[in-house]
C-alpha positions in Angstrom: 0.2 0.1 -0.2 1.6 3.8 -0.9 2.4 6.0 2.0 1.1 9.4 1.2 4.3 11.3 0.4 6.9 9.2 -1.3 10.4 10.0 -2.2 12.2 7.6 -4.6 15.5 8.7 -6.7 15.5 11.5 -5.4 18.2 13.8 -5.0 17.7 16.9 -3.0 14.3 17.5 -1.6 12.5 17.4 1.5 9.8 18.9 4.4 10.2 22.1 6.0 7.7 24.8 8.3 5.6 24.9 11.0 3.1 22.7 9.6 1.7 19.8 10.6 1.1 16.6 8.4 -2.2 14.2 9.9 -2.4 10.9 8.9 -6.0 10.1 10.6 -4.9 6.6 11.4 -7.3 7.0 14.2 -10.5 8.7 11.9 -12.9 6.1 10.5 -11.7 5.0 6.8 -14.2 6.5 4.5 -17.1 3.7 3.5 -15.5 1.5 6.8 -16.9 1.6 10.1 -12.9 1.2 11.5 -9.2 3.2 11.6 -6.4 2.2 10.0 -5.8 0.8 13.9 -8.5 -0.7 14.8 -7.5 -2.2 11.3 -4.0 -3.5 12.9 -5.4 -4.6 16.7 -7.5 -6.8 14.0 -5.2 -8.2 12.1 -2.9 -8.6 15.4 -5.9 -10.5 18.0 -6.8 -13.2 14.4 -3.7 -13.6 13.9 -3.6 -11.7 10.5 -1.1 -9.5 8.3 -1.8 -6.1 7.9 -2.0 -3.9 5.6 -1.6 0.0 6.6 0.1 3.0 4.7 3.2 5.0 6.0 3.2 8.3 5.8 6.7 8.7 4.6 8.9 6.9 2.3 12.0 8.4 1.1 13.2 4.9 -0.9 17.1 5.1 -3.0 17.7 9.0 -2.1 20.2 11.1 -0.5 20.3 15.1 0.9 17.1 15.0 2.2 15.8 17.0 4.9 13.2 17.5 7.7 13.0 20.5 9.8 9.7 22.5 11.9 7.3 20.0 10.5 5.0 17.4 13.0 4.4 14.1 11.4 1.1 12.9 13.9 -1.5 10.2 13.7 0.1 7.3 11.0 -1.6 4.9 10.2 1.5 2.7 10.0 5.1 4.1 10.1 6.0 7.8 10.1 9.1 7.8 8.1 11.4 5.1 6.9 14.2 5.4 4.9 15.1 2.3 3.0 19.2 3.0 1.2 19.3 6.9 1.8 22.5 8.8 1.8 22.8 11.9 3.6 19.6 12.9 5.9 18.4 15.5 7.7 15.3 15.9 10.7 16.0 19.0 12.6 13.7 19.7 15.0 11.3 17.7 13.9 8.1 16.3 17.1 5.9 12.6 15.6 2.7 12.8 17.8 0.9 9.7 18.5 -0.9 7.8 20.7 0.1 5.1 22.9 -2.2 2.3 21.6 -1.2 2.8 17.9 0.5 0.1 16.8 3.0 -0.2 14.3 3.2 2.9 14.9 7.8 3.9 14.5 8.5 7.2 14.2 12.1 7.4 12.4 13.9 4.2 10.8 16.8 4.5 8.9 17.2 0.9 7.1 20.5 0.4 5.6 21.2 3.9 5.1 24.2 5.9 6.2 25.5 9.5 6.8 21.2 9.7 9.0 21.1 12.9 11.2 18.0 13.0 14.1 18.9 15.7 16.0 16.9 18.4 18.4 13.1 16.5 17.7 10.4 15.3 19.8 9.3 12.1 19.4 5.9 10.0 20.9 4.5 7.3 19.0 3.3 3.6 19.3 5.8 1.4 18.8 9.6 2.3 18.8 10.9 6.2 18.6 13.2 5.6 16.6 14.5 2.1 15.2 18.2 1.6 13.1 17.5 -1.3 10.6 20.0 -3.1 8.0 18.3 -5.7 6.0 18.7 -7.0 2.5 19.7 -4.2 1.2 23.0 -3.9 2.7 24.4 -1.7 6.1 23.3 1.0 8.1 26.5 2.9 9.1 26.8 6.9 10.5 24.2 7.4 12.1 23.9 10.5 14.8 21.3 11.2 17.6 21.5 14.5 19.1 19.6 15.8 21.3 16.1 15.1 21.7 13.6 13.2 24.0 11.2 11.1 23.7 8.3 10.1 25.1 5.4 6.7 25.1 6.7 4.9 22.3 9.4 1.2 22.3 12.2 3.5 23.0 15.9 3.8 21.1 15.9 0.7 19.6 18.7 -0.5 16.5 16.4 -4.2 14.6 15.1 -6.2 14.7 16.8 -5.9 11.2 20.6 -6.4 11.3 21.5 -8.8 8.8 22.9 -6.3 6.8 25.1 -5.4 9.9 24.7 -1.7 11.8 28.2 0.3 12.6 30.0 3.6 14.2 26.1 4.6 16.1 25.9 8.1 17.7 23.3 8.3 20.9 24.1 11.8 23.0 22.0 13.7 24.6 18.7 11.5 24.8 16.1 11.4 27.4 13.2 8.6 27.6 10.7 9.7 29.4 8.2 6.8 30.0 8.7 4.7 27.0 8.9 1.0 27.9 12.1 -0.1 27.0 15.1 2.8 27.0 18.0 1.7 24.9 17.6 -1.2 23.0 19.0 -3.5 20.8 16.8 -6.4 19.5 17.6 -9.5 16.6 17.6 -12.9 16.6 18.8 -15.6 14.5 16.5 -15.2 11.8 17.4 -11.8 11.3 20.7 -11.4 13.4 24.4 -9.6 12.0 26.3 -7.4 13.4 26.5 -4.5 15.6 29.6 -2.5 16.5 30.5 0.4 17.5 28.0 1.9 19.2 28.4 4.5 21.6 25.7 5.8 24.2 26.3 9.4 26.2 24.4 11.3 28.6 21.2 9.1 28.2 18.5 10.3 31.1 15.4 8.0 31.4 12.2 7.6 34.0 9.7 5.3 34.2 11.4 2.5 31.8 10.1 -1.4 32.0 13.4 -2.9 30.4 15.8 0.5 30.6 18.7 -1.5 29.0 17.6 -3.8 26.4 19.9 -5.6 24.6 18.6 -9.0 23.6 19.9 -11.6 20.6 16.4 -13.7 21.2 13.9 -10.7 20.3 11.5 -13.7 19.2 11.9 -17.1 21.0 10.6 -19.2 18.2 13.4 -18.1 15.9 14.4 -20.0 12.9 17.8 -19.4 10.8 21.7 -19.3 11.4 22.0 -15.6 11.1 23.6 -14.9 14.6 23.0 -11.5 16.4 26.8 -11.0 17.6 26.8 -7.5 19.2 30.5 -5.7 20.1 31.6 -2.5 21.0 29.2 -0.9 23.2 29.6 1.8 25.0 27.5 3.5 27.3 29.1 6.6 29.2 27.1 8.7 31.8 24.0 7.0 31.3 21.1 6.7 34.1 17.6 5.4 34.5 15.2 4.3 38.1 14.6 0.7 37.9 13.3 -2.2 36.0 14.7 -4.6 34.1 18.2 -4.7 32.9 18.9 -7.0 30.3 22.3 -7.7 28.5 21.8 -11.7 26.9 24.6 -13.0 24.2 23.7 -15.5 22.2 26.3 -18.4 23.6 29.6 -18.3 24.9 30.8 -18.0 21.2 29.2 -15.0 19.9 28.4 -12.0 23.8 27.7 -9.1 23.8 31.0 -6.9 24.1 29.9 -4.1 25.9 31.9 -1.3 28.0 30.1 0.6 31.1 31.3 3.8 32.8 28.8 6.6 34.6 25.8 4.3 34.5 24.2 4.2 37.3 20.5 2.8 38.5 18.5 2.2 41.9 18.9 -0.7 44.0 15.2 -2.3 43.3 17.1 -2.6 39.1 17.6 -6.6 37.9 20.7 -7.6 35.9 19.7 -10.6 33.6 23.1 -11.0 33.0 24.1 -14.7 29.9 26.5 -14.1 27.8 28.6 -11.7 27.4 31.7 -9.6 28.7 31.0 -6.4 30.4 34.1 -4.0 31.3 33.0 -1.5 33.7 34.6 1.8 34.6 37.1 4.1 33.5 39.8 1.1 35.1 38.5 -1.4 32.9 36.7 -3.9 36.3 35.3 -7.1 34.4 33.2 -9.0 36.5 32.0 -12.9 36.5 28.2 -11.9 37.1 26.2 -15.1 37.6 22.8 -15.9 35.2 21.2 -12.7 37.2 22.8 -10.0 39.3 22.9 -6.8 41.6 25.4 -4.2 40.5 26.6 -1.8 42.3 25.3 1.8 41.5 28.1 3.9 39.4 29.4 6.5 42.3 28.2 9.1 38.8 24.9 9.7 38.0 24.0 11.8 35.3 21.8 15.1 36.5 18.7 14.9 34.6 16.8 17.5 36.4 17.2 19.7 33.4 16.8 17.8 30.8 13.1 16.8 31.9 10.6 19.1 29.1 6.9 18.7 28.1 6.3 17.1 25.0 6.1 20.7 23.1 2.0 20.1 21.8 -0.6 22.8 21.3 -3.7 20.1 21.2 -4.3 16.0 21.3 -3.2 13.1 19.0 -5.4 10.7 17.7 -8.6 13.3 17.3 
């Protein structure tokens, strides 16, 4: 099904301005009693495949700029980029209810040189999801000074078969997302995720503030083993919840470095098949299956970072 807006094989272009593009995913479809979101939920309940349009698709394009625009109530994903080179999203707002199924915010797929900055995103699925499938690798993605609210968090995956590398996420708040920082894949779609840097991250109200899992679908079948290595968390602060660091096996462990990572004592750490270095001195613990690691003595000052979502009306109406 075609997206509302499509960029295909373009060099240059984008959408700028302070206006709103509303996909009306919660409104009844003309000639029907259900909305796109209701159709998606019914497909899920009945074991069917949903078929809903995306708001914006950008394919095989380069030099794309989105600035100042508000994207609202997409029936499906809000923005997907596939095989895109050089794209900037600056001061963008994505505003959709938390119960709108599969309404990712911005998804770079098999793309390179992507910047997402000074943006506010709340949606019904991944706030941002970086993916790499059969079309090739995703590299050189930078997120700076963004605010995420409801949604499924800052995700990489679940498709990582093409390889994901050189990812920088700095000055991010995750205020009420279900997951916080997340890398998800499995043997049906896994690949190498490497050289990922998270710095100055503030989280609160998250079920899984850290969620790095190589068994996203426990029933997946395949030979594409996910490998996560050279993952760096520097000055990351959260509250409580389940903290998951789960590699595939002893031959394919997670490789993480944690420095200035702080959570409450009530947070539960689930660590399997992981090689972890903690602190600037490089202390390497040997934890059992589930442990309570001591909180860092240095926590990120997050009080100044909690900002209300900049909205003048209610999404979905």
